[in-house]
matplotlib code that plots the C-alpha trace (Angstrom):
import matplotlib.pyplot as plt

x = [196.9, 194.2, 195.2, 195.3, 197.2, 197.7, 199.6, 201.7, 203.2, 202.4, 201.6, 204.8, 206.9, 209.6, 207.1, 204.2, 204.8, 202.4, 202.6, 200.8, 200.2, 198.7, 200.1, 201.1, 204.5, 205.5, 204.0, 206.3, 206.6, 205.1, 206.9, 205.7, 202.0, 202.5, 204.4, 201.8, 199.0, 201.0, 201.5, 197.8, 196.9, 199.0, 197.3, 194.1, 193.3, 192.8, 195.6, 197.7, 201.4, 202.5, 202.1, 204.9, 207.2, 206.3, 207.3, 205.9, 207.8, 207.6, 210.6, 210.3, 211.7, 210.7, 208.7, 210.3, 213.3, 214.7, 211.5, 208.9, 206.9, 208.1, 204.8, 206.2, 205.0, 205.6, 206.7, 206.4, 207.7, 206.6, 209.1, 207.8, 210.1, 208.5, 209.9, 213.0, 210.8, 209.1, 211.7, 212.1, 208.3, 207.2, 210.4, 209.8, 213.1, 212.6, 209.9, 208.6, 209.5, 207.4, 205.1, 203.9, 201.1, 197.6, 195.1, 192.2, 190.4, 189.0, 185.3, 184.8, 188.3, 189.2, 191.0, 188.5, 187.0, 190.5, 191.9, 189.0, 189.4, 193.2, 193.3, 195.4, 195.5, 197.6, 195.5, 198.7, 199.0, 195.7, 196.0, 199.4, 197.7, 194.1, 195.5, 194.8, 198.5, 198.0, 196.3, 199.6, 200.3, 197.0, 197.5, 200.9, 199.2, 196.5, 199.1, 200.1, 196.5, 195.8, 198.9, 197.6, 194.0, 195.2, 196.6, 192.9, 191.7, 190.1, 190.5, 189.7, 188.8, 187.4, 185.9, 184.7, 181.1, 180.6, 182.7, 180.7, 177.7, 179.0, 177.9, 179.3, 176.4, 178.1, 176.9, 179.8, 181.1, 183.3, 186.1, 186.5, 186.8, 190.6, 191.4, 188.8, 189.7, 193.5, 194.3, 191.6, 192.9, 189.7, 189.2, 185.8, 184.7, 183.1, 185.9, 183.4, 182.8, 186.4, 186.7, 183.5, 184.8, 188.2, 186.4, 184.4, 187.6, 189.3, 186.3, 186.3, 190.1, 189.6, 186.9, 189.0, 186.7, 186.9, 184.9, 183.8, 182.2, 181.3, 183.4, 182.7, 184.9, 184.2, 185.6, 185.4, 186.1, 184.7, 183.8, 180.5, 180.7, 183.0, 181.9, 179.4, 175.7, 176.3, 177.9, 176.7, 180.3, 181.6, 179.1, 181.0, 178.9, 179.3, 183.1, 183.1, 180.9, 183.1, 186.3, 185.0, 183.9, 187.4, 188.7, 189.1, 186.2, 183.9, 180.5, 178.3, 178.7, 176.3, 176.4, 174.6, 171.5, 172.1, 169.5, 167.5, 166.2, 164.0, 162.1, 161.3, 159.3, 160.9, 160.3, 162.3, 165.2, 166.0, 168.2, 166.6, 168.6, 169.4, 171.6, 173.2, 176.0, 178.5, 177.9, 176.7, 174.5, 174.1, 172.0, 170.9, 171.0, 173.2, 171.1, 172.5, 176.0, 177.4, 176.5, 173.4, 173.0, 176.5, 178.0, 179.4, 177.1, 179.6, 178.7, 180.8, 180.9, 180.0, 180.6, 179.7, 181.1, 180.5, 183.4, 182.8, 184.8, 188.3, 187.9, 190.9, 189.8, 191.9, 188.9, 188.3, 185.1, 184.6, 186.3, 187.3, 190.9, 191.6, 194.0, 192.0, 188.4, 188.0, 186.1, 188.5, 188.8, 189.9, 193.5, 194.8, 197.0, 198.4, 195.8, 194.0, 191.0, 189.6, 190.9, 188.0, 190.2, 192.8, 190.1, 188.9, 192.4, 192.4, 189.0, 190.6, 193.1, 190.6, 188.4, 191.3, 192.4, 188.8, 188.3, 191.6, 190.7, 187.4, 189.3, 191.9, 189.2, 187.8, 190.9, 193.7, 196.8, 200.5, 201.6, 200.3, 200.3, 197.9, 195.6, 195.7, 194.7, 191.8, 190.5, 190.6, 188.8, 186.1, 185.5, 185.4, 182.6, 180.6, 181.1, 179.8, 176.8, 174.3, 175.4, 179.0, 180.7]
y = [23.0, 24.2, 26.3, 24.2, 24.1, 21.9, 21.9, 19.4, 19.5, 19.1, 21.6, 21.0, 19.6, 21.4, 23.6, 23.9, 23.4, 24.7, 23.5, 25.5, 24.3, 26.1, 29.6, 31.7, 33.0, 36.6, 37.6, 39.6, 38.3, 40.5, 39.2, 42.1, 41.3, 37.6, 38.4, 41.0, 38.5, 35.9, 38.5, 39.4, 35.7, 35.5, 38.5, 39.3, 39.5, 36.1, 34.2, 31.7, 31.7, 29.9, 33.1, 34.6, 31.9, 31.9, 34.8, 33.4, 34.2, 32.4, 31.0, 30.2, 26.8, 26.6, 28.2, 31.7, 33.1, 36.6, 37.5, 36.4, 33.2, 30.7, 29.0, 25.9, 24.4, 26.8, 25.5, 27.7, 26.9, 28.5, 27.4, 26.3, 28.0, 25.8, 22.7, 22.9, 22.4, 19.4, 17.6, 14.8, 14.2, 14.5, 13.9, 12.0, 10.2, 8.5, 7.4, 10.2, 10.5, 8.7, 10.8, 13.2, 11.0, 12.4, 9.7, 11.9, 13.2, 16.8, 17.2, 19.3, 18.4, 15.8, 13.8, 10.9, 10.7, 10.8, 8.2, 5.8, 6.2, 5.5, 3.1, 5.4, 5.4, 8.5, 11.5, 13.5, 11.6, 13.3, 16.7, 17.4, 17.6, 18.6, 21.7, 25.1, 25.6, 24.2, 27.4, 29.3, 27.5, 28.5, 32.2, 32.1, 30.9, 33.4, 36.1, 34.9, 34.8, 38.3, 39.6, 38.3, 39.4, 42.8, 43.4, 43.4, 45.6, 42.7, 43.0, 40.7, 42.2, 41.0, 42.1, 40.5, 41.0, 39.0, 37.5, 35.7, 37.8, 41.1, 42.1, 44.7, 45.6, 48.6, 49.4, 50.8, 50.4, 47.3, 49.5, 51.1, 47.8, 47.6, 51.0, 50.5, 47.0, 46.8, 48.7, 46.9, 44.1, 42.1, 43.3, 45.0, 48.2, 49.8, 50.7, 51.5, 47.8, 46.7, 46.9, 44.9, 42.2, 42.1, 41.9, 38.9, 37.2, 37.8, 36.5, 33.3, 32.9, 33.3, 30.7, 28.2, 28.5, 29.7, 31.9, 31.7, 34.3, 35.4, 37.0, 38.4, 38.3, 40.2, 40.5, 43.8, 44.5, 41.1, 40.9, 39.1, 35.6, 33.7, 30.3, 28.0, 27.2, 24.0, 21.7, 21.8, 21.3, 24.2, 26.7, 29.5, 29.5, 25.7, 26.1, 28.9, 27.0, 24.0, 26.1, 28.0, 24.8, 23.5, 26.2, 24.6, 25.4, 27.0, 25.5, 27.6, 29.6, 32.2, 34.1, 37.5, 37.4, 33.8, 32.2, 35.4, 34.6, 31.9, 34.7, 37.0, 37.2, 37.1, 40.8, 41.6, 39.3, 39.5, 42.4, 44.4, 45.0, 48.4, 49.6, 52.8, 53.8, 54.7, 51.8, 49.1, 46.5, 47.3, 46.7, 49.0, 46.1, 43.0, 40.5, 37.7, 38.4, 38.8, 35.3, 34.2, 30.7, 29.8, 32.7, 36.0, 38.9, 41.8, 42.9, 42.3, 38.7, 38.7, 35.6, 35.2, 32.4, 31.3, 29.8, 27.6, 28.1, 26.5, 22.9, 23.1, 24.3, 24.9, 23.6, 20.6, 18.7, 15.1, 12.5, 8.8, 7.5, 5.6, 3.3, 2.4, 3.2, 5.2, 8.5, 11.4, 15.1, 15.8, 16.7, 20.3, 21.6, 25.0, 26.9, 30.1, 31.5, 33.2, 33.0, 34.7, 37.7, 35.3, 33.1, 36.2, 36.5, 32.8, 33.4, 36.1, 33.6, 30.9, 33.2, 34.7, 31.2, 30.2, 33.4, 33.0, 29.5, 30.8, 33.7, 31.5, 29.0, 31.9, 34.0, 31.5, 31.4, 30.4, 34.0, 37.1, 38.8, 36.3, 36.6, 40.4, 40.3, 37.9, 39.9, 43.1, 41.5, 40.2, 43.5, 45.3, 43.1, 43.7, 47.5, 47.4, 45.2, 47.6, 49.1, 48.0, 45.6]
z = [116.2, 118.7, 121.7, 124.9, 128.1, 131.1, 134.4, 136.3, 139.8, 143.5, 146.1, 148.1, 145.2, 143.3, 141.4, 139.1, 135.4, 132.6, 129.0, 126.3, 122.8, 119.7, 120.6, 117.5, 116.8, 117.1, 120.4, 122.7, 126.2, 128.9, 132.0, 134.2, 133.5, 134.4, 137.6, 138.6, 138.2, 140.2, 142.9, 142.9, 143.2, 146.4, 148.0, 149.8, 153.5, 155.0, 153.2, 155.1, 156.2, 153.1, 151.1, 153.3, 152.0, 148.3, 146.0, 142.8, 139.6, 136.2, 134.4, 130.6, 129.8, 126.1, 123.3, 123.2, 121.2, 122.0, 123.9, 121.4, 120.9, 118.4, 117.8, 119.4, 122.8, 125.6, 129.0, 132.1, 135.6, 138.9, 141.6, 145.0, 147.5, 150.2, 148.6, 150.8, 153.8, 152.4, 150.2, 152.7, 152.7, 149.1, 147.2, 143.9, 144.2, 147.6, 150.1, 152.3, 155.9, 158.4, 160.7, 158.0, 156.6, 156.6, 157.6, 158.8, 155.7, 155.9, 155.1, 152.0, 150.6, 148.0, 150.7, 151.2, 147.8, 146.1, 148.6, 148.0, 144.2, 144.3, 147.3, 149.4, 153.2, 153.2, 152.0, 151.4, 148.1, 147.1, 148.6, 146.9, 143.5, 144.5, 146.3, 144.9, 144.5, 141.0, 140.0, 140.0, 136.7, 135.3, 136.3, 134.5, 131.3, 131.8, 131.6, 128.2, 127.1, 128.4, 126.5, 123.2, 123.8, 124.9, 121.4, 120.3, 123.1, 124.9, 128.7, 131.7, 135.1, 138.4, 141.7, 144.9, 145.6, 148.8, 151.6, 154.3, 155.2, 153.8, 150.3, 147.9, 145.6, 144.0, 140.5, 138.5, 135.0, 134.4, 133.0, 136.4, 138.4, 138.3, 139.7, 142.4, 143.5, 143.2, 146.4, 148.4, 150.7, 149.9, 146.2, 146.8, 145.1, 148.1, 150.4, 153.1, 153.8, 153.9, 157.7, 158.1, 155.9, 157.7, 161.0, 159.8, 158.5, 161.8, 163.7, 161.6, 162.3, 166.0, 166.0, 164.0, 161.0, 157.4, 155.0, 151.4, 149.1, 145.6, 142.9, 139.5, 136.3, 133.1, 129.6, 127.8, 124.1, 123.0, 119.4, 118.5, 117.0, 119.3, 120.5, 118.7, 118.6, 116.6, 119.2, 122.8, 124.1, 122.0, 123.4, 124.9, 128.1, 128.3, 128.2, 130.7, 133.2, 133.0, 133.4, 136.4, 138.1, 137.8, 140.2, 143.6, 146.0, 143.3, 143.7, 141.4, 138.2, 136.7, 133.5, 133.2, 135.4, 136.2, 138.4, 138.4, 134.9, 136.5, 138.5, 135.6, 132.4, 129.0, 128.4, 131.5, 130.7, 127.0, 125.8, 123.0, 119.8, 118.3, 115.5, 114.3, 112.0, 114.6, 117.1, 114.9, 116.7, 120.4, 123.5, 126.3, 128.9, 129.3, 131.2, 128.9, 130.2, 126.7, 125.4, 123.4, 122.1, 123.1, 121.0, 122.1, 121.1, 121.4, 124.9, 128.0, 129.2, 132.9, 135.0, 138.7, 140.8, 144.4, 146.4, 149.5, 152.7, 152.8, 154.1, 156.5, 159.9, 163.0, 165.0, 162.7, 162.0, 162.7, 160.5, 160.4, 160.6, 157.4, 159.2, 162.4, 161.4, 164.6, 164.8, 165.3, 164.4, 160.8, 160.1, 160.5, 157.7, 157.1, 155.2, 154.4, 156.4, 153.2, 149.7, 147.8, 146.6, 145.3, 143.6, 141.7, 140.1, 139.2, 137.7, 135.4, 134.2, 133.6, 131.6, 129.7, 128.6, 127.6, 125.6, 123.9, 122.8, 121.3, 119.7, 118.1, 117.0, 114.9, 113.9, 114.5, 112.3, 112.7, 113.3, 115.0, 111.7, 110.2, 113.2, 113.0, 109.3, 109.9, 112.8, 110.9, 107.9, 110.1, 112.0, 108.7, 107.5, 110.7, 110.3, 106.8, 107.5, 106.1, 102.8, 102.6, 100.2]

ax = plt.figure().add_subplot(projection="3d")
ax.plot(x, y, z, "-o")
ax.set_aspect("equal")
plt.show()
């Protein structure tokens, strides 16, 4: 069975459920890692008041026995503490209370497009599922994926490189990202620009506006040969691009140099190949971002994503009332001013889940022992490429 996962649940419903299939047996549950990622997803300067209510923790409903995976479907639940404040509005058992409908769609949100698709006059029926609250479920699954990948020294890290007009162009090794960003309220490496970013976020809040930005996610320890050049849909970069575009508010995705490749000559873009006994095949540059022809080449995978500003504004833009047809200001909902730091953590989970799928496509088995044996055999063949068996 191929590794896959999906989520269910509404933003103000009882909680977010994640179902995972194709996970091997014998992996020990790392509850602390998952809870830490859920905490990191809730953090970052510019988050809204809902994060004062939620204290995300995961509860296992199936797929584990005495702390280890069974190889059966895994069900994870992240409880919505805010449910108690909304149960009379979005309860699945009864009609919602009057007066809480949302008839003024917000520009930039799924409100209008989703309502037109489903024939709704109440945009709340759309926003409850289109909300970024759903990503809590994906982060929980990402914690499982990170745990398995970590057994093979594969790590996923992230950083914020831009919020609004402030850019962090620090050039440091990927392995140092975590220690440099985890204590930053905006997850940047250059602590000298934190105050400037915070001032920009505060300014946007005072003006009833919001801010977007750019974040970067990387995978280290990647073996070569994951992905495929045979089928366009199985290309690793194709899957990654699709996965990152599924993160709410992400509007562009780049791998490696990204759009810069259109400005340079081939000799400036392509990473030259070298080999020695100790390192095997290696490159001195990583303009490809770790992927060539849809297949990992053994270097770090580096993904950059741009997130648009949050659509909900306290000084809303113009909209149209779906009941009366009159021109009015868009609805105001409780929301963040800036969620770029949180989006970078979601990006980690998305990339972890995508890399794990590619990893299990190549090395998959029913048990962790089988996977470990297949991985060791493959790495051994690579290490003996010239002159081995």
